[in-house]
Structures are given as structure tokens and as C-alpha cells.
N, C-alpha and C positions, 0 to 999 in steps of 0.2 A: 750889362748894358752893351749896346752896339758901339764899337769904337768909331772915332771920327773918320770920315771918308776923305782920302787924298784927292787932289784935283785930277791926278792921272787916272785914278780909279773911276771918277765921275765921267771923264772923257770916254773911257772904255765902255762904261755902262750905258752911255747915251749914243753910242755908235749904232746906227740903224742896221737891221738885219739885211743880208744880201737880197737883191731883187732879181737875180738871174733866173732863167727858166730852170736851170739845173737845181738851184736851191728849192724852188717851188715843187719840182717833181720829187725830189728826195724827201721833202718835208711831208708829203702826202702819203707815201708808202715806202716800206722797206724793200719792196719788190721792184720799185721803179728804176733803181740803179744798182750796179755792182758795188757793194760796200765791203768787199772781202779784204781790201788792203787797209782798212781803217783801224784794224786792231794794232797796227804798228804805232799808232799815235795815242793809244789809250793810257799809257803810262805818262807820268809827268816829265817835263824836260829836266835836264838837258838831253838832247838826242844826239847820238853819235853814228847815225846812219851815213853810209857813203853818199856824198853830194854829187848829183849829176851836174854836168856842165850846164850852166843856166842859159840855154837858148831861149828864143821866143816861145817855142813849143813847150819847153820844160816849165817856163814861168807860167804859161797859160794852164798847164796841167796842175801846177801847184795851187794856183788860185781857184781852180775848179775843185780841188780837194778841200780847200778851206770852205767853199760853199757847201759841199757835201757833209763835211764834219759838223758845221753849224746846223744844217738842216736836220741831220740825224739827231743831234742833241735836242733841237726844237721839237721834233716829232715825239721823241721819248718823253720830253717834258710835258707834253699835252696830257699824258696819263696822270702825271703827278699833280698837275693843275686841277684835273677833274677830281682827284682824291681829296685835294685841299678844299675844293668847293663843297664836296659831300660832307667833310668834317664840319665845315662852317654851317651848312644847312642842318646838320644834326645837332647843332647847338654846342659843339665842342670848340668854341671860339678861343677861350683862354689857352687850351692845350695847343691849338693851331698857332696862336701868336707866340707862345713860348717856344714851340718847335721852330718857327720861322726865325726868331731871334738867334736861337742856337745855331741854325744852319747859316745864317748871315755871318755870324762871328767866325765860324769855321771856314766859310767861303772866302772871307776877307783875308784870313791867315793864309789860306792856300794860294790865293791870288798874289799876295806879297811874295811868297816863296817862288812861284812861277815867274813873276815879274823880275825878281832878282836874278834868275837864271837867264832870262831873255836879254836883260841889259848888259850882261857880261859875255854873251855869246860872240865869238869871233866870226862865225859863219854869217853869210849874207843870203844864203840860198834857202832851200826847202826846210831844213831843220829849224832855222830861225823863224821863218814865216809860219810854220805849223805850231811852233812853240808859242808865238804870239796869239795864234788862233785858240790854243788851249787856254791861254790866259783869259781871252774873251769868253770862252765857254764857261769858265768859272764865274765870271761876272753875270752872265745870263742865268746861270744856275742858282744865283742867290735867291730868286723868288720861286724856283721850281723844284729844287732837289728835296728829297725826303730827309 
């Protein structure tokens, strides 16, 4: 069965997607933006990358990266959602539900692990912001990951 959801998890899950033009561009096509630096953030936190001095420009760049990370994840998740819809249409409803519960439990466990790293991080810059973003991606993925 699905474990109970914490209030913190519910807050993350109900956070709206970004509305920036950058998010919309990146969510439409992998070719819309340069995503070559995103591989740095594919592993789970904690991150130990050198922190740039957090100027206004660096903060803006960091938040733009968050939008691109979320949009990339959203774009890739569209494929998974389509596959789930096809499984449903083909009458494999119980298999789909069982798979969704299994993914949900795994995502909650992973989110708890990520959140525990974020809460103890001493950094206040890019490493922490991106770690928080990765936690949100895990929440978004609860309904879309295979």
C-alpha cells in the first residue's frame, strides 16, 4: 500500500509548474535550448560543485536552470504519460495501477532521501537550489515515471 503523505510532500506536489517563457520553450523541444550542462544535476544530492559567488546574474542563471530542468523532465514525462494512456486503452488497467503504486512508493522513498540531504545542506547557493529542484522533480515523477 501507499504510505501516508507528509504535509511537506503535499506542499511540494501542489507547487505549480513554472510559467516562464524559458520553461515553455524547453518543454516543447529538446532543440529549443542548450541542455548540455544538465547532466551535472542528474545524480541525486548532495552536490559538491564549486559555488559561484551569488550575484544577481548568478541567481537569475540558477533559477533559469531550475526552469529548464523541470521543463526537460516534463517533456520526457509526456512520453511516459502517453504509454500509460495506451496501456489503459488496451485494457491493462490493473497492471497499470499496480505499476503506479510501485512507482509511487519508490518515489516517496527517494523524495524522503533527497529532502533529508536538502534540509542539512549548509550551502545557500546553486547546489541547494538545484537539490531542491531535484526533490520537486521526484514529486512530479510520481505520476509519470515508468
